[in-house]
Chimera marker file (.cmm) of the C-alpha trace (Angstrom):
<marker_set name="trace">
<marker id="1" x="0.444" y="-64.203" z="-1.444" r="1" g="1" b="0" radius="0.5"/>
<marker id="2" x="2.445" y="-63.397" z="-4.556" r="1" g="1" b="0" radius="0.5"/>
<marker id="3" x="2.054" y="-65.585" z="-7.630" r="1" g="1" b="0" radius="0.5"/>
<marker id="4" x="4.897" y="-64.886" z="-10.035" r="1" g="1" b="0" radius="0.5"/>
<marker id="5" x="4.820" y="-66.131" z="-13.625" r="1" g="1" b="0" radius="0.5"/>
<marker id="6" x="8.128" y="-65.989" z="-15.469" r="1" g="1" b="0" radius="0.5"/>
<marker id="7" x="7.673" y="-66.186" z="-19.221" r="1" g="1" b="0" radius="0.5"/>
<marker id="8" x="10.565" y="-66.698" z="-21.614" r="1" g="1" b="0" radius="0.5"/>
<marker id="9" x="9.721" y="-66.614" z="-25.291" r="1" g="1" b="0" radius="0.5"/>
<marker id="10" x="9.692" y="-70.093" z="-26.784" r="1" g="1" b="0" radius="0.5"/>
<marker id="11" x="9.643" y="-71.825" z="-23.400" r="1" g="1" b="0" radius="0.5"/>
<marker id="12" x="5.926" y="-71.934" z="-22.682" r="1" g="1" b="0" radius="0.5"/>
<marker id="13" x="2.608" y="-72.565" z="-24.343" r="1" g="1" b="0" radius="0.5"/>
<marker id="14" x="0.039" y="-69.783" z="-24.158" r="1" g="1" b="0" radius="0.5"/>
<marker id="15" x="-2.717" y="-72.352" z="-23.620" r="1" g="1" b="0" radius="0.5"/>
<marker id="16" x="-0.938" y="-73.621" z="-20.479" r="1" g="1" b="0" radius="0.5"/>
<marker id="17" x="-0.478" y="-70.060" z="-19.189" r="1" g="1" b="0" radius="0.5"/>
<marker id="18" x="-4.201" y="-69.418" z="-19.666" r="1" g="1" b="0" radius="0.5"/>
<marker id="19" x="-5.090" y="-72.674" z="-17.877" r="1" g="1" b="0" radius="0.5"/>
<marker id="20" x="-2.837" y="-71.747" z="-14.945" r="1" g="1" b="0" radius="0.5"/>
<marker id="21" x="-4.399" y="-68.301" z="-14.748" r="1" g="1" b="0" radius="0.5"/>
<marker id="22" x="-7.864" y="-69.867" z="-14.660" r="1" g="1" b="0" radius="0.5"/>
<marker id="23" x="-6.708" y="-72.168" z="-11.840" r="1" g="1" b="0" radius="0.5"/>
<marker id="24" x="-5.533" y="-69.108" z="-9.911" r="1" g="1" b="0" radius="0.5"/>
<marker id="25" x="-8.879" y="-67.376" z="-10.480" r="1" g="1" b="0" radius="0.5"/>
<marker id="26" x="-10.696" y="-70.491" z="-9.229" r="1" g="1" b="0" radius="0.5"/>
<marker id="27" x="-8.499" y="-70.591" z="-6.118" r="1" g="1" b="0" radius="0.5"/>
<marker id="28" x="-9.113" y="-66.921" z="-5.363" r="1" g="1" b="0" radius="0.5"/>
<marker id="29" x="-12.855" y="-67.402" z="-5.882" r="1" g="1" b="0" radius="0.5"/>
<marker id="30" x="-12.769" y="-70.263" z="-3.361" r="1" g="1" b="0" radius="0.5"/>
<marker id="31" x="-11.513" y="-67.815" z="-0.722" r="1" g="1" b="0" radius="0.5"/>
<marker id="32" x="-14.854" y="-66.009" z="-0.765" r="1" g="1" b="0" radius="0.5"/>
<marker id="33" x="-15.498" y="-62.304" z="-0.965" r="1" g="1" b="0" radius="0.5"/>
<marker id="34" x="-12.539" y="-60.096" z="-0.063" r="1" g="1" b="0" radius="0.5"/>
<marker id="35" x="-12.843" y="-57.521" z="2.689" r="1" g="1" b="0" radius="0.5"/>
<marker id="36" x="-13.441" y="-53.930" z="1.626" r="1" g="1" b="0" radius="0.5"/>
<marker id="37" x="-9.699" y="-53.205" z="1.401" r="1" g="1" b="0" radius="0.5"/>
<marker id="38" x="-9.082" y="-56.216" z="-0.860" r="1" g="1" b="0" radius="0.5"/>
<marker id="39" x="-7.671" y="-58.516" z="1.802" r="1" g="1" b="0" radius="0.5"/>
<marker id="40" x="-8.772" y="-62.096" z="2.216" r="1" g="1" b="0" radius="0.5"/>
<marker id="41" x="-9.055" y="-63.975" z="5.475" r="1" g="1" b="0" radius="0.5"/>
<marker id="42" x="-7.248" y="-67.295" z="5.698" r="1" g="1" b="0" radius="0.5"/>
<marker id="43" x="-9.894" y="-70.011" z="6.167" r="1" g="1" b="0" radius="0.5"/>
<marker id="44" x="-9.506" y="-71.668" z="9.545" r="1" g="1" b="0" radius="0.5"/>
<marker id="45" x="-7.264" y="-68.851" z="10.834" r="1" g="1" b="0" radius="0.5"/>
<marker id="46" x="-9.521" y="-65.840" z="11.484" r="1" g="1" b="0" radius="0.5"/>
<marker id="47" x="-6.618" y="-63.630" z="12.634" r="1" g="1" b="0" radius="0.5"/>
<marker id="48" x="-4.590" y="-64.030" z="9.396" r="1" g="1" b="0" radius="0.5"/>
<marker id="49" x="-5.447" y="-61.678" z="6.542" r="1" g="1" b="0" radius="0.5"/>
<marker id="50" x="-3.605" y="-61.507" z="3.236" r="1" g="1" b="0" radius="0.5"/>
<marker id="51" x="-3.662" y="-60.113" z="-0.281" r="1" g="1" b="0" radius="0.5"/>
<marker id="52" x="-3.385" y="-62.093" z="-3.505" r="1" g="1" b="0" radius="0.5"/>
<marker id="53" x="-1.295" y="-60.607" z="-6.299" r="1" g="1" b="0" radius="0.5"/>
<marker id="54" x="-0.322" y="-62.073" z="-9.661" r="1" g="1" b="0" radius="0.5"/>
<marker id="55" x="2.613" y="-60.700" z="-11.650" r="1" g="1" b="0" radius="0.5"/>
<marker id="56" x="3.786" y="-61.831" z="-15.093" r="1" g="1" b="0" radius="0.5"/>
<marker id="57" x="7.398" y="-61.148" z="-16.019" r="1" g="1" b="0" radius="0.5"/>
<marker id="58" x="8.842" y="-61.606" z="-19.494" r="1" g="1" b="0" radius="0.5"/>
<marker id="59" x="12.425" y="-62.786" z="-19.146" r="1" g="1" b="0" radius="0.5"/>
<link id1="1" id2="2" r="1" g="1" b="0" radius="0.2"/>
<link id1="2" id2="3" r="1" g="1" b="0" radius="0.2"/>
<link id1="3" id2="4" r="1" g="1" b="0" radius="0.2"/>
<link id1="4" id2="5" r="1" g="1" b="0" radius="0.2"/>
<link id1="5" id2="6" r="1" g="1" b="0" radius="0.2"/>
<link id1="6" id2="7" r="1" g="1" b="0" radius="0.2"/>
<link id1="7" id2="8" r="1" g="1" b="0" radius="0.2"/>
<link id1="8" id2="9" r="1" g="1" b="0" radius="0.2"/>
<link id1="9" id2="10" r="1" g="1" b="0" radius="0.2"/>
<link id1="10" id2="11" r="1" g="1" b="0" radius="0.2"/>
<link id1="11" id2="12" r="1" g="1" b="0" radius="0.2"/>
<link id1="12" id2="13" r="1" g="1" b="0" radius="0.2"/>
<link id1="13" id2="14" r="1" g="1" b="0" radius="0.2"/>
<link id1="14" id2="15" r="1" g="1" b="0" radius="0.2"/>
<link id1="15" id2="16" r="1" g="1" b="0" radius="0.2"/>
<link id1="16" id2="17" r="1" g="1" b="0" radius="0.2"/>
<link id1="17" id2="18" r="1" g="1" b="0" radius="0.2"/>
<link id1="18" id2="19" r="1" g="1" b="0" radius="0.2"/>
<link id1="19" id2="20" r="1" g="1" b="0" radius="0.2"/>
<link id1="20" id2="21" r="1" g="1" b="0" radius="0.2"/>
<link id1="21" id2="22" r="1" g="1" b="0" radius="0.2"/>
<link id1="22" id2="23" r="1" g="1" b="0" radius="0.2"/>
<link id1="23" id2="24" r="1" g="1" b="0" radius="0.2"/>
<link id1="24" id2="25" r="1" g="1" b="0" radius="0.2"/>
<link id1="25" id2="26" r="1" g="1" b="0" radius="0.2"/>
<link id1="26" id2="27" r="1" g="1" b="0" radius="0.2"/>
<link id1="27" id2="28" r="1" g="1" b="0" radius="0.2"/>
<link id1="28" id2="29" r="1" g="1" b="0" radius="0.2"/>
<link id1="29" id2="30" r="1" g="1" b="0" radius="0.2"/>
<link id1="30" id2="31" r="1" g="1" b="0" radius="0.2"/>
<link id1="31" id2="32" r="1" g="1" b="0" radius="0.2"/>
<link id1="32" id2="33" r="1" g="1" b="0" radius="0.2"/>
<link id1="33" id2="34" r="1" g="1" b="0" radius="0.2"/>
<link id1="34" id2="35" r="1" g="1" b="0" radius="0.2"/>
<link id1="35" id2="36" r="1" g="1" b="0" radius="0.2"/>
<link id1="36" id2="37" r="1" g="1" b="0" radius="0.2"/>
<link id1="37" id2="38" r="1" g="1" b="0" radius="0.2"/>
<link id1="38" id2="39" r="1" g="1" b="0" radius="0.2"/>
<link id1="39" id2="40" r="1" g="1" b="0" radius="0.2"/>
<link id1="40" id2="41" r="1" g="1" b="0" radius="0.2"/>
<link id1="41" id2="42" r="1" g="1" b="0" radius="0.2"/>
<link id1="42" id2="43" r="1" g="1" b="0" radius="0.2"/>
<link id1="43" id2="44" r="1" g="1" b="0" radius="0.2"/>
<link id1="44" id2="45" r="1" g="1" b="0" radius="0.2"/>
<link id1="45" id2="46" r="1" g="1" b="0" radius="0.2"/>
<link id1="46" id2="47" r="1" g="1" b="0" radius="0.2"/>
<link id1="47" id2="48" r="1" g="1" b="0" radius="0.2"/>
<link id1="48" id2="49" r="1" g="1" b="0" radius="0.2"/>
<link id1="49" id2="50" r="1" g="1" b="0" radius="0.2"/>
<link id1="50" id2="51" r="1" g="1" b="0" radius="0.2"/>
<link id1="51" id2="52" r="1" g="1" b="0" radius="0.2"/>
<link id1="52" id2="53" r="1" g="1" b="0" radius="0.2"/>
<link id1="53" id2="54" r="1" g="1" b="0" radius="0.2"/>
<link id1="54" id2="55" r="1" g="1" b="0" radius="0.2"/>
<link id1="55" id2="56" r="1" g="1" b="0" radius="0.2"/>
<link id1="56" id2="57" r="1" g="1" b="0" radius="0.2"/>
<link id1="57" id2="58" r="1" g="1" b="0" radius="0.2"/>
<link id1="58" id2="59" r="1" g="1" b="0" radius="0.2"/>
</marker_set>
């Protein structure tokens, strides 16, 4: 799962970016403890594993 944040100067509020990042952290925490290689298992689908990555891009 890739979460991409595009940030253009003057088009966002830092407080909102921080709130969104906290929401992402809460979501990831709800997935439980990752496996030793950093993968998570999709709840309800034991055969689906995935990674979570967040990238911020200044545009």
